[in-house]
N, C-alpha and C positions, 0 to 999 in steps of 0.2 A: 779544291778549291770549292764551297755547297753557292751556289748560286740562283738567286732568289730569281722565283719568277713570278710577278704577279697573275691571277691566279682571274682573276673577274675581266684584265683584259685578254686574256687567253683566249675565254670562253666567248668574251664578244667578235674575238678578231673568229676565232671559226664556225661563227656563228653569221657571217657580217653579208651579208650578197650587196645584190647592188643598189638597193635600194642606202646603203654606208655613200658616207662622200668621198673618203677614202676609195673607195672600190668604182666605185660610178666617175671618180673622176682619171681613173687607171685604164676602167676598159676605157669609157669613149676615145681618149687621147691616145689610147694608144694603134682604134681600130677605125681612123678615120672614113672607112667609109659605112660601119654601120652609124655611127652621128652623122653622117651629108646622111644618109639613107630615113634616119630616127627624124630630120629637121626638113627633107621635102616630104614627111608623110602626116607631119604636124601641121605644117605651115605652108602645107600645100603650091610649094615655089617648085622652082628650078635651081636645083645645085648643078655647075659642072667640076666643082672641085671644091674643096676647106680646105683650108693648113695652119701654122700657126696653133694649132691647139695647146694648150696651157695653161693643164692642172696647178688650179689653187694658185695664180696670180695673180699677186698684189697688185694694188692700181692706188698710187696717190697723186690729189691734184698738188697741194702746193706743201707746205711744212704742217700749217695747218690744220691740213682738211680732213676729213678722218679718211682714213684708208679702207677702201672695200678687197677678201681675198673673194677673189674669181673661180667655181668649181670646172666647167672647160668654156674657156674662150676661143673662140674659132672665127677662121674671116676665111669667105669664096672667093672668087677669081673676080668676083666684080667689088671687090672688098667692102662686101657689106658683113656688118658683123652680130655674131649670137655668142651672147652668154646664155648660158646652165647651167642653171643650180638646181639643185636636190635639195630638196623642204623636209627632213621630215622632227623635228622638232623646231617652238621659236616660232608660231604660226602670229603672231603680234606683229600687229606694222606692215607684214609684209606687201600693200599698197604703196606706204610711202620708202619701205626696201627699192621696192622698185623703180621709184623715181630715185627716191639715190642712186642706184646704181645703171638707170640711163645717163643722168648727168654726167659721173661719172669718165662713166664710155664716150660718150660728147670731149669732154675735157680733153683726155687721154689722145685723145683723136688727131681732134683739129689741131695742130701746131700753131704755133709761132709764125704770124704773117700772112695765114692763111685764112684765103674768104669763107665765109657761110655755108656758099655753096660748097664745097669742101668737103661738109657732112656725109656721108653714103646709109643706106638705111640699118639702123642697129633693133637689134630683133631681144628682152631680155624676158627670159624662158622662165619661169618655178615650178618645178615637179614638184609636185606636193600631195601627201597619202591621204586626206582628207578635201571636203570640201569649206575650200575656207567662207566663200558667201553663201552658201546657204544655201542653192536654189537645183541643184540637181542634174549641171551639167557635166559634162564630162570633160567639156574642155572653155574655158573665160578669156575671149580674144580683146587685148582692147586699145583703143585709135581717140585722137582728138575729135572732138565731133561738136556741130556749131548745134548749142543747145535747140536757137533759133529756126534752124534748118537744119532735119538731123541728115540731110542727100548731103551736105556741104562737108567733107571730112580736111581737118589740119593737114597738108599736108608734109608734115616735121619730120614725116618715114621711120616714125618711129613706136615700136609695139610692143606691148606687154601681154604676156599669152601665162598663166597663173592652167596647169594641167589637173582635173581631183584621178587619182589615181584609184578611188571607190570604182566609181563608172569607168569600167574599163570596159566591158561587154555593150559600149557608149558610145568607144573608140569609132573614129570616123574611119577607119582600114583595118584588115585583117591584122596587120602585123604590129601597129601602135595596138588594138587590143592585148596584142601577147605579151610586149613588150609591159604594158605597165598591169596586166593584173600577173607577171615576175617576181615584176616591182612589189607585188605586193601580199605574194603569195611562196615569194624567195624562193620555190621552187617548177624546177621547167614541168611542161606538163603531152604532151604525145606529138606537137609543132614540129615539125623541122626547125621553124625559126626561135623559140624556145628552148630546144638545144644547144644550138647555136651562142643566144647568148650569157645560156648554165655553161657553155665552154671555156668564152670569152672569161667570165670570173671567177672558174677556181686557175682557166689560166694565173688573172691577176695574181690569184694566192702562191699562185707553186714556191716563190721564191722567200727565203729565209731573211732576201733584202727588202720585200716588202711588209713581210710581220717587223720586222725589227724598224720599218719608217711607221709604219702600221701605229705601234705600239708609240712611238718618241712623241708620235701628231699629239694620238689620244691623253697622254702624260700629259703634255703639254698644252694643253685646251683645262684639264681641269685643276691644273693648275696654278692657271689664268683664272679660271672661273673661281677657284677656296681667295685669292684674293683681292679679287675684287667684290 
């Protein structure tokens, strides 16, 4: 029996690197040490340990609410939560998407009967291949600040971060520069960290099960887009 092979999807799989959502989710969720190191460098914070990495987790607020699919969703030992999103296409309305993602994270983490003070720090992070704000910065970090007094920050424990991968050479840490350079160029350079990332990508693609899952997800996405 002749087995039909979608050559376009096969090529897409062969060329898929860290900037591909599926590969990114798999690499970061299966290598929590790498995910932890990345978050520490990007946010300039100390994390003892992270857990509950759930690639492509779907969160629903209620039956009528719009559900969201998270790329990489992790929590540290102090219950701070981090949502990391690989953003290759669909740049429109990213600030509004970040707002919605933040609100869904809050509603999902606050259980019935709990006080608002139970809400912990939460971070929504978008890794973008382009500069969506056109200001030439490598990283854009947003917190709520009083317009009348910029020294007064609203302590709502929320942070939204947008990374501009095109400015990888301006990132504040060497490994961050390497990470985002790999994201843009899709191939390792001579640095050890770049080679480590490349090894993680190759390992994520090595099994037939990974290839099959990738193919299935891509076909479902295309069908959904077509019917939409």
